[in-house]
BAFI-3210 file (N, C-alpha, C; in Angstrom, 3 decimals, decimal comma, padded with zeros to 6 digits):
// residues 125
n [1|2|3|4|5|6|7|8|9|10|11|12|13|14|15|16|17|18|19|20|21|22|23|24|25|26|27|28|29|30|31|32|33|34|35|36|37|38|39|40|41|42|43|44|45|46|47|48|49|50|51|52|53|54|55|56|57|58|59|60|61|62|63|64|65|66|67|68|69|70|71|72|73|74|75|76|77|78|79|80|81|82|83|84|85|86|87|88|89|90|91|92|93|94|95|96|97|98|99|100|101|102|103|104|105|106|107|108|109|110|111|112|113|114|115|116|117|118|119|120|121|122|123|124|125]
n.u [081,491|080,790|081,084|079,726|079,761|079,277|078,974|077,148|077,057|075,081|074,312|074,037|073,073|075,033|076,929|080,297|082,409|083,756|085,110|084,396|084,160|086,661|086,888|085,750|086,315|085,477|084,677|084,034|083,089|082,744|080,902|080,900|079,014|078,026|078,605|079,136|080,389|082,470|085,837|088,163|089,477|089,620|092,461|092,619|094,082|093,726|091,646|091,572|090,052|088,769|087,734|086,550|085,989|084,052|084,058|082,402|081,531|082,555|084,358|087,036|090,542|092,772|093,727|095,316|094,842|092,880|094,309|095,806|094,475|095,000|094,075|092,649|090,951|089,323|088,491|086,481|086,430|084,915|085,453|085,439|085,319|088,371|090,256|093,531|095,179|097,038|095,824|095,474|097,941|098,692|097,866|099,346|101,050|099,927|099,764|097,571|095,480|093,326|091,462|090,350|088,464|088,514|087,097|087,459|086,131|087,132|088,194|090,887|092,346|091,287|092,164|094,910|095,108|094,312|096,463|098,555|097,864|097,459|095,520|092,633|089,318|086,779|084,294|083,319|083,773]
n.v [069,936|072,777|075,575|078,613|081,132|083,765|086,550|088,963|091,417|093,625|096,528|095,472|096,001|096,732|094,792|093,991|092,378|090,640|088,319|085,738|085,797|085,282|082,621|081,207|079,233|078,943|081,359|083,877|086,427|089,308|091,519|094,119|096,282|099,351|098,885|100,134|099,688|098,005|097,908|096,662|094,322|090,824|088,786|088,056|086,141|083,347|083,116|081,986|081,961|084,358|086,966|089,437|092,305|094,428|097,177|099,208|102,042|101,303|101,491|101,217|101,591|100,484|098,498|096,333|093,632|092,916|093,134|090,859|088,819|086,386|086,166|088,396|090,458|092,656|095,614|097,625|100,420|102,462|104,872|106,536|110,077|111,847|109,868|108,973|108,937|106,962|104,669|103,052|102,000|099,206|097,995|098,803|097,730|095,220|091,758|090,484|092,267|093,984|095,976|098,886|100,901|103,669|105,742|108,472|110,614|113,042|114,789|115,357|113,536|111,141|111,238|111,085|108,455|107,057|107,681|106,459|103,726|103,201|101,830|100,728|101,919|100,128|101,177|104,538|106,642]
n.w [079,965|081,920|084,192|085,536|083,099|082,544|084,573|086,252|088,500|090,061|091,743|094,468|097,489|100,292|099,750|100,032|099,469|096,866|096,434|095,695|092,935|091,923|092,053|090,015|087,610|084,936|084,063|081,702|081,070|083,071|085,003|087,188|088,899|090,243|092,991|095,677|098,128|097,673|097,844|097,226|094,882|094,185|093,245|089,829|088,664|088,469|086,711|083,915|081,596|081,436|079,470|079,177|081,123|083,125|085,107|087,128|088,959|091,495|094,606|094,142|093,994|092,962|090,333|089,888|090,501|088,637|086,294|086,375|085,142|082,825|080,150|079,493|077,294|076,798|078,531|080,550|082,487|084,710|086,774|089,979|090,520|091,046|090,921|089,844|086,625|086,863|087,754|085,612|085,017|085,528|083,187|081,063|078,313|078,642|078,092|076,728|076,438|074,296|073,810|075,517|077,707|079,654|082,075|083,976|084,876|084,105|081,376|080,636|082,208|081,235|078,575|079,024|079,996|077,688|076,016|077,444|077,329|074,622|073,061|071,194|071,992|073,874|073,780|073,136|075,812]
ca.u [080,613|081,483|080,344|079,290|080,619|078,978|078,476|076,827|076,626|074,634|073,612|073,703|073,307|075,758|077,985|081,623|083,419|083,435|086,149|083,849|084,354|087,973|086,809|084,881|087,300|084,903|084,212|084,514|082,757|082,406|080,475|080,675|078,433|077,350|078,858|079,865|081,166|083,605|087,036|089,264|089,094|090,529|093,309|091,966|095,130|093,233|090,548|092,262|089,124|088,162|088,085|085,963|085,633|083,467|084,111|081,725|080,934|083,078|085,286|088,344|091,588|093,885|093,220|096,350|094,244|092,191|095,337|096,392|093,726|095,943|093,489|091,770|091,062|088,577|088,248|085,809|086,518|084,358|085,803|084,947|086,142|089,489|091,273|094,630|095,381|097,910|095,009|095,589|099,313|098,856|097,449|100,301|101,715|099,300|099,994|096,403|094,473|093,220|090,615|090,110|087,811|088,609|086,490|087,798|085,349|087,881|088,667|092,361|092,798|090,893|093,082|096,209|095,003|094,322|097,848|099,363|097,528|097,563|094,618|091,327|088,323|085,673|083,327|083,725|083,175]
ca.v [070,598|073,840|076,319|079,950|081,805|085,197|087,004|090,388|091,772|094,998|097,189|094,635|096,876|096,141|093,861|094,604|091,375|089,884|087,295|084,555|085,897|084,733|081,171|080,715|078,953|078,984|082,716|084,542|087,849|089,733|092,917|094,561|097,595|100,069|098,202|101,229|099,250|097,188|098,745|095,836|093,187|089,688|088,490|087,313|085,301|081,993|083,174|081,827|082,139|085,686|087,763|090,770|092,765|095,762|097,599|100,510|102,544|100,699|102,373|100,582|102,530|099,697|097,466|095,328|092,292|092,676|092,971|089,523|087,867|086,125|086,230|089,558|091,135|093,917|096,152|098,911|100,883|103,786|105,093|107,712|111,287|111,938|108,858|109,362|108,059|105,849|103,480|102,235|101,510|097,753|097,511|099,228|096,560|093,970|090,855|090,044|093,325|094,511|097,166|099,368|102,188|104,180|107,038|108,910|111,797|114,234|114,532|115,329|112,263|110,086|111,339|110,570|106,987|106,579|107,791|105,452|102,372|103,121|100,769|101,235|101,799|099,181|102,151|105,892|107,050]
ca.w [080,897|082,628|085,204|085,150|082,124|082,576|085,873|086,315|089,853|089,899|092,848|095,618|098,635|101,406|099,316|100,095|099,140|095,647|096,303|095,026|091,490|091,568|092,219|088,944|086,565|083,583|083,832|080,486|081,161|084,422|085,143|088,567|088,645|091,320|094,267|096,316|099,297|097,238|097,792|096,723|094,048|094,359|092,093|088,746|088,073|088,199|085,741|082,632|080,474|081,490|078,291|079,240|082,467|083,242|086,510|087,097|090,188|092,714|095,315|093,927|093,593|092,422|089,415|089,654|090,567|087,368|085,262|086,497|084,303|081,740|078,803|079,405|076,004|076,836|079,868|080,721|083,868|084,957|088,168|090,682|090,386|091,975|090,637|088,969|085,462|087,255|087,978|084,402|084,843|085,426|081,872|080,040|077,705|079,085|076,963|075,962|076,344|072,933|073,840|076,876|077,896|081,018|082,307|085,326|085,181|083,729|080,011|080,579|082,763|080,294|077,436|079,486|080,025|076,290|075,545|078,141|076,899|073,158|072,618|070,806|073,063|073,750|073,320|073,507|077,097]
c.u [081,409|080,589|079,890|080,288|080,451|078,390|078,314|076,297|076,349|073,849|073,147|074,082|074,017|076,868|079,329|082,729|082,967|084,487|085,662|084,072|085,692|088,008|085,907|085,737|086,769|084,501|084,877|084,228|082,294|082,038|080,176|080,236|077,705|077,415|079,739|080,726|082,371|084,808|088,252|088,701|090,092|091,403|092,529|092,954|094,619|092,112|091,115|091,365|088,500|088,670|087,629|085,581|085,116|083,424|083,595|081,210|081,335|084,010|086,706|089,343|092,778|093,318|094,262|095,758|093,503|093,215|095,993|095,629|094,540|095,382|092,582|092,011|090,379|088,309|087,526|085,897|085,961|084,501|085,194|085,890|087,272|090,551|092,313|094,663|096,276|097,137|095,117|096,979|099,441|098,516|098,360|101,085|101,191|099,345|098,763|095,357|094,498|092,393|090,406|089,428|087,903|087,913|086,717|087,078|086,033|088,516|090,191|092,912|092,475|091,830|094,453|096,197|095,043|095,729|098,735|099,136|097,699|096,759|093,323|090,333|087,356|084,478|083,839|083,011|082,746]
c.v [071,638|074,500|077,658|080,585|083,311|085,555|088,513|090,654|093,264|095,455|096,249|095,445|096,118|095,185|094,577|093,649|090,578|088,804|086,071|084,607|085,302|083,211|080,531|080,432|079,030|080,398|083,341|086,038|088,164|091,208|093,167|096,013|098,122|099,326|099,138|100,804|098,374|098,116|097,990|094,718|092,058|089,521|087,665|086,388|083,911|081,958|083,134|082,054|083,534|086,534|089,218|091,103|094,194|096,077|099,037|100,857|101,816|101,710|101,828|101,624|101,819|098,560|096,392|093,926|091,944|092,406|091,594|088,462|087,609|086,275|087,436|090,306|092,490|094,328|097,489|099,249|102,293|104,033|106,350|108,888|111,255|110,883|109,415|108,448|106,862|104,568|102,526|101,625|099,990|097,191|097,981|097,997|095,232|092,998|090,470|091,143|093,958|095,791|097,573|100,724|102,537|105,530|107,386|110,197|113,104|113,962|114,494|114,010|111,108|110,070|110,774|109,041|106,434|106,620|106,718|104,060|102,167|101,948|101,396|101,055|100,663|099,966|103,515|106,307|108,495]
c.w [081,670|083,642|084,657|084,188|082,149|083,937|085,821|087,721|089,847|091,121|093,954|096,854|099,752|101,003|099,328|099,669|097,924|095,371|095,551|093,515|091,044|091,652|091,162|087,706|085,137|083,176|082,598|080,497|082,576|084,392|086,618|088,482|089,883|092,653|095,101|097,495|098,919|097,039|097,259|095,878|094,263|093,127|091,074|088,043|087,683|087,157|084,318|081,422|080,429|080,329|078,418|080,679|082,385|084,735|086,554|088,494|091,453|093,372|095,243|093,434|092,955|091,579|089,103|089,614|089,275|086,274|085,299|085,713|083,037|080,323|078,599|078,094|075,994|078,280|079,761|082,202|083,937|086,447|088,737|090,431|091,416|091,744|089,673|087,741|085,784|087,540|086,786|084,211|084,759|084,030|080,741|079,600|078,261|077,902|076,143|075,744|074,953|072,852|075,294|076,833|079,370|081,065|083,769|085,698|084,843|082,371|079,904|081,115|081,822|079,081|077,806|079,530|078,603|075,714|076,162|077,559|075,402|072,600|072,126|071,949|072,801|073,238|073,740|074,778|077,041]
res [m|g|g|l|r|n|v|d|i|f|r|v|l|g|l|s|d|v|t|v|t|s|e|l|p|w|l|e|t|l|r|l|d|s|l|k|r|v|t|e|l|p|s|f|r|s|l|e|r|l|r|s|a|v|v|v|g|l|s|v|r|d|l|t|s|v|s|e|a|p|s|l|a|e|l|i|f|i|g|r|r|g|l|s|p|d|v|a|l|p|f|v|r|h|p|s|l|r|k|a|t|f|s|l|g|d|e|r|k|d|r|r|v|r|e|m|l|a|l|p|p|v|f|e|a]
***
């Protein structure tokens, strides 16, 4: 018997804290979408079963906490304009990451991230 395996939090107005997501040990897939007030993510280090994460439309500038998920295999990140390709640095040589799609709103920046990660995309952004 287990707990929540899939969580999708979409457009919850006023939500600024998603710390509860780091307290779901059975979590396998997580989608955080259009949460404009979320500026930080909790450490995903304890999410040993998390395989897939989608982070879209948040005001997050640092993804180190996501990179701490030990079994993360797929990541989609669609960030706000103005972010540097350095946002992807925590995923360079990530031990379990197999696919990643980053969209930073600028083709040159997106290309730089693809070069840094050298991974196939989850989908073409």
